[in-house]
C-alpha positions in Angstrom: 0.0 0.0 0.0 1.0 3.7 -0.3 1.5 5.8 2.8 2.9 9.2 3.8 5.7 9.0 6.4 8.9 10.5 7.7 12.1 8.6 8.3 13.9 11.7 9.5 12.0 14.5 11.4 12.0 18.0 9.9 10.2 20.1 7.4 7.4 19.2 4.9 10.1 18.3 2.4 10.9 15.3 4.6 7.5 13.7 3.9 7.7 10.6 1.7 4.8 9.1 -0.3 5.8 5.5 -1.0 5.0 1.8 -0.7 5.0 0.3 2.8 3.8 -3.0 4.1 0.0 -3.2 4.6 -0.8 -3.7 8.3 -2.6 -6.8 9.6 -5.3 -6.4 12.4 -4.6 -8.2 15.6 -7.0 -9.1 18.4 -9.4 -6.3 19.1 -8.4 -4.4 15.9 -9.9 -3.6 12.6 -8.3 -2.9 9.2 -9.9 0.2 7.6 -9.6 1.1 3.9 -9.2 4.8 4.1 -11.2 7.2 2.0 -10.3 10.5 3.6 -7.7 11.5 6.2 -7.9 14.7 8.3 -4.9 17.0 8.6 -4.1 18.4 12.0 -1.3 20.2 13.8 -0.6 17.1 15.8 0.6 15.6 12.5 3.1 18.5 12.2 4.3 17.8 15.7 5.1 14.2 14.9 6.7 15.3 11.6 9.0 17.8 13.3 9.8 15.5 16.3 8.1 17.7 18.9 6.1 14.5 19.6 8.2 11.4 19.6 7.6 8.2 17.7 9.7 5.4 16.3 10.9 5.8 12.7 9.4 5.5 10.1 6.5 7.6 11.3 3.3 7.2 9.3 1.4 10.4 9.9 -2.3 11.0 10.4 -4.4 10.8 13.6 -7.8 10.9 12.0 -9.6 9.2 9.1 -12.8 7.8 7.6 -13.4 4.7 5.5 -14.7 1.2 5.4 -13.8 -1.7 7.6 -12.2 -4.3 5.4 -11.3 -7.0 8.0 -11.2 -7.5 11.8 -8.9 -9.4 14.1 -9.8 -12.0 16.6 -12.1 -11.1 19.5 -13.1 -7.9 17.9 -16.4 -6.2 18.7 -18.0 -2.8 18.0 -17.5 -3.0 14.2 -17.8 -5.5 11.3 -16.5 -5.7 7.7 -18.4 -3.3 5.5 -19.1 -0.7 8.2 -18.5 2.9 7.4 -16.4 4.3 10.2 -14.3 7.2 11.4 -11.8 7.7 14.2 -9.3 9.9 15.9 -6.2 9.5 18.1 -4.8 6.4 16.4 -1.9 7.3 14.2 -1.5 6.1 10.6 -4.3 7.5 8.5 -2.1 9.1 5.8 -2.3 5.8 4.0 -4.4 3.4 1.9 -5.1 1.3 5.0 -4.8 1.6 8.7 -5.2 -0.8 11.6 -7.2 0.9 14.4 -8.3 -0.4 17.8 -12.0 -1.3 17.2 -13.2 0.4 20.4 -12.0 3.7 18.9 -14.1 3.4 15.7 -17.4 5.2 15.4 -20.0 4.2 12.8 -20.8 7.1 10.4 -24.5 7.9 9.9 -25.7 7.1 6.4 -26.4 10.7 5.5 -22.9 11.9 6.5 -20.2 11.7 3.8 -16.6 10.6 4.3 -15.4 14.2 4.0 -17.4 15.4 7.0 -16.8 12.2 8.9 -13.0 12.6 8.5 -13.2 16.3 9.4 -15.2 15.8 12.5 -13.6 13.5 15.0 -10.3 15.0 16.2 -11.2 18.7 16.1 -14.8 18.1 16.9 -14.2 16.0 20.0 -11.4 18.5 21.0 -13.9 21.4 20.9 -16.4 19.2 22.7 -14.2 18.3 25.7 -12.9 21.9 25.9 -16.4 23.4 26.1 -18.2 20.6 27.9 -15.5 19.3 30.4 -12.3 21.2 30.7 -14.2 24.4 31.4 -17.9 23.7 31.2 -19.4 26.7 29.6 -22.8 28.0 30.7 -25.0 31.0 29.9 -23.3 34.1 31.4 -19.7 32.9 30.7 -17.4 34.7 28.2 -14.6 32.9 26.5 -11.7 34.0 24.4 -10.9 31.7 21.4 -7.6 32.1 19.7 -7.4 31.2 15.9 -11.2 31.4 15.8 -11.3 30.9 12.0 -9.3 27.7 12.1 -10.8 24.2 12.0 -10.8 23.7 15.7 -11.5 27.4 16.4 -14.7 27.5 14.4 -16.0 24.4 16.2 -15.1 25.8 19.6 -17.0 29.0 18.7 -20.1 27.1 17.6 -20.1 24.8 20.6 -19.6 27.7 23.0 -22.7 29.4 21.4 -24.7 26.2 21.7 -23.9 26.3 25.5 -25.1 29.9 25.7 -21.7 31.6 26.2 -20.4 34.9 24.8 -17.5 34.4 22.4 -14.6 36.7 21.6 -12.4 35.4 18.9 -8.9 36.4 17.6 -7.9 36.2 14.0 -5.2 37.6 11.8 -7.1 39.0 8.8 -10.5 40.6 7.9 -11.3 37.5 5.8 -10.7 35.3 8.8 -12.7 37.7 10.9 -15.7 37.1 8.6 -15.3 33.4 9.1 -15.2 33.7 12.8 -18.4 35.8 12.8 -20.1 33.2 10.5 -19.3 30.6 13.1 -21.0 32.7 15.7 -18.4 34.9 17.4 -19.9 37.9 19.2 -16.7 39.9 18.9 -13.6 39.5 16.8 -10.2 41.0 17.5 -7.6 41.3 14.7 -4.5 40.6 16.7 -2.3 41.8 13.7 -3.8 45.3 14.2 -4.9 45.4 17.8 -3.5 44.5 21.2 -5.8 41.5 21.9 -5.3 41.7 25.7 -6.3 45.4 25.9 -9.3 44.8 23.5 -10.4 41.8 25.6 -10.4 43.8 28.7 -12.3 46.6 27.0 -14.9 44.3 25.6 -15.4 42.8 29.1 -15.6 46.1 30.9 -12.2 45.5 32.5 -13.2 42.2 34.1 -11.6 39.7 31.7 -13.0 36.5 30.3 -13.8 33.4 32.3 -11.7 31.1 30.1 -9.1 31.4 27.2 -9.0 28.5 24.7 -5.5 28.6 23.2 -4.4 26.3 20.4 -1.7 28.8 19.2 0.8 28.5 22.0 4.0 30.4 22.4 3.2 33.6 20.6 0.0 34.4 22.6 0.3 32.5 25.8 1.7 35.1 28.3 -0.5 37.9 27.0 -3.5 35.6 27.3 -3.0 35.4 31.0 -3.7 39.1 31.1 -7.2 38.5 29.5 -8.6 36.4 32.3 -10.7 37.3 35.3 -9.6 36.4 38.8 -10.0 32.7 39.4 -10.6 32.1 35.6 -8.9 29.5 33.5 -6.2 29.4 30.9 -6.6 26.3 28.6 -3.6 25.7 26.4 -4.3 22.8 24.1 -2.0 23.3 21.1 1.4 24.6 19.9 0.7 26.0 16.4 3.3 28.8 17.0 5.6 26.7 19.1 5.4 25.1 22.6 4.6 27.3 25.6 7.6 28.2 27.7 7.9 27.3 31.4 5.5 29.2 33.6 6.2 30.4 37.1 3.3 29.7 39.5 3.6 33.3 40.7 2.5 34.4 37.2 -0.9 32.8 38.0 -1.3 34.1 41.6 -0.3 37.6 40.6 -3.0 37.8 38.0 -5.8 36.7 40.4 -5.3 33.0 41.4 -5.7 31.7 37.8 -6.1 28.1 36.9 -3.8 26.7 34.1 -4.4 23.4 32.4 -2.9 21.5 29.4 -5.5 18.9 28.4 -5.5 16.3 25.6 -8.2 14.5 23.7 -6.6 11.1 24.6 -7.6 11.6 28.3 -11.0 13.0 27.4 -12.0 10.1 25.2 -10.2 7.3 27.1 -13.2 5.0 27.4 -15.8 3.7 24.9 -18.6 5.5 26.8 -16.9 8.9 26.7 -15.8 8.4 23.1 -19.4 7.5 22.1 -20.7 10.6 23.9 -18.4 13.1 22.3 -18.3 11.6 18.8 -22.0 10.9 18.9 -22.8 14.6 19.7 -20.4 15.8 17.0 -21.7 13.6 14.2 -25.3 14.1 15.2 -24.9 17.9 15.1 -23.0 17.7 11.8 -25.8 15.5 10.4 -28.5 17.9 11.5 -26.7 21.1 10.4 -26.5 22.4 14.0 -22.7 22.1 13.6 -21.2 23.5 10.4 -18.0 21.6 9.3 -16.1 23.9 6.9 -13.7 22.1 4.6 -10.9 24.5 3.9 -9.0 22.4 1.4 -8.8 19.0 -0.2 -5.5 17.5 -1.4 -4.5 14.2 -2.9 -2.7 12.0 -0.4 0.5 12.5 -2.4 0.2 16.3 -1.8 0.5 16.0 2.0 3.6 18.2 2.1 1.6 20.9 0.3 -1.2 20.6 2.9 1.3 20.9 5.7 2.9 24.0 4.2 -0.5 25.7 3.9 -1.5 24.7 7.4 1.7 26.0 9.0 1.6 29.2 7.0 -1.8 29.9 8.6 -3.2 30.4 5.0 -6.2 28.3 5.6 -9.6 28.4 7.4 -11.6 25.3 8.3 -10.5 21.7 7.9 -7.8 20.3 5.5 -8.3 16.8 4.1 -6.2 14.3 2.2 -8.1 12.1 -0.3 -7.3 8.6 -1.5 
């Protein structure tokens, strides 16, 4: 089979698209013929070596396709099922072996594009807004990169929960995307001091929570946007990893809470996975949640997709097609 992988970590030019051995499902696993793979910043982290894995590293943490075979003692899915998943690496390929408990059946009316776009970013937005900081009416949140794939979903879910949303973006075009997603206020951080604007928009109080998938370039200033005893949620490193933080930086700003959550620990059981993925797919199916596809690339063009993602040229979700 063909797959996209790296043998030496580094830039997009290190990605190879070549023949590799087709995996074989073991007990409790399923072999999925992949139709569409989602592109995420976590793929970049594995490519650059920020996240460690044994070489060669087949990229891709999210995909959608059809179950072709199952291993012994496998439940949850059967051959022929249309499924999607997240947080099992290897989706930049013709086939992937995935733990069967992580596979979610795709509703008949949902296409592979939406199914591949939904799991990782959708469940991330779900746990951030429903669990890490459980948004409720009366809360105000600040969402960085509000026009990105995850950002748009956080905005939409925050509005579903009745919160006020302030988003940050880099361009007017992205500001329009954030507003379409439901953001009440949008700050152009390329033209405005987002901390000062956030304080102005909240009457000097600050927001209840910051959702930050950008990382190094916005982290410290984001602490100045939060009300006393509010929460800083750093869940991504798009601009680089966040530097070490002195605890006094939190106490001096009003006894702030700081957390660095991951999807893996918020979808660690079949029941929790079914809850989050079920909500996301149901909302996508009904139109309550809008999944914007920002770009489609052939699997062989994975390097192009990575360059576009890292250059912050895109809005919405990027996909690789088989």
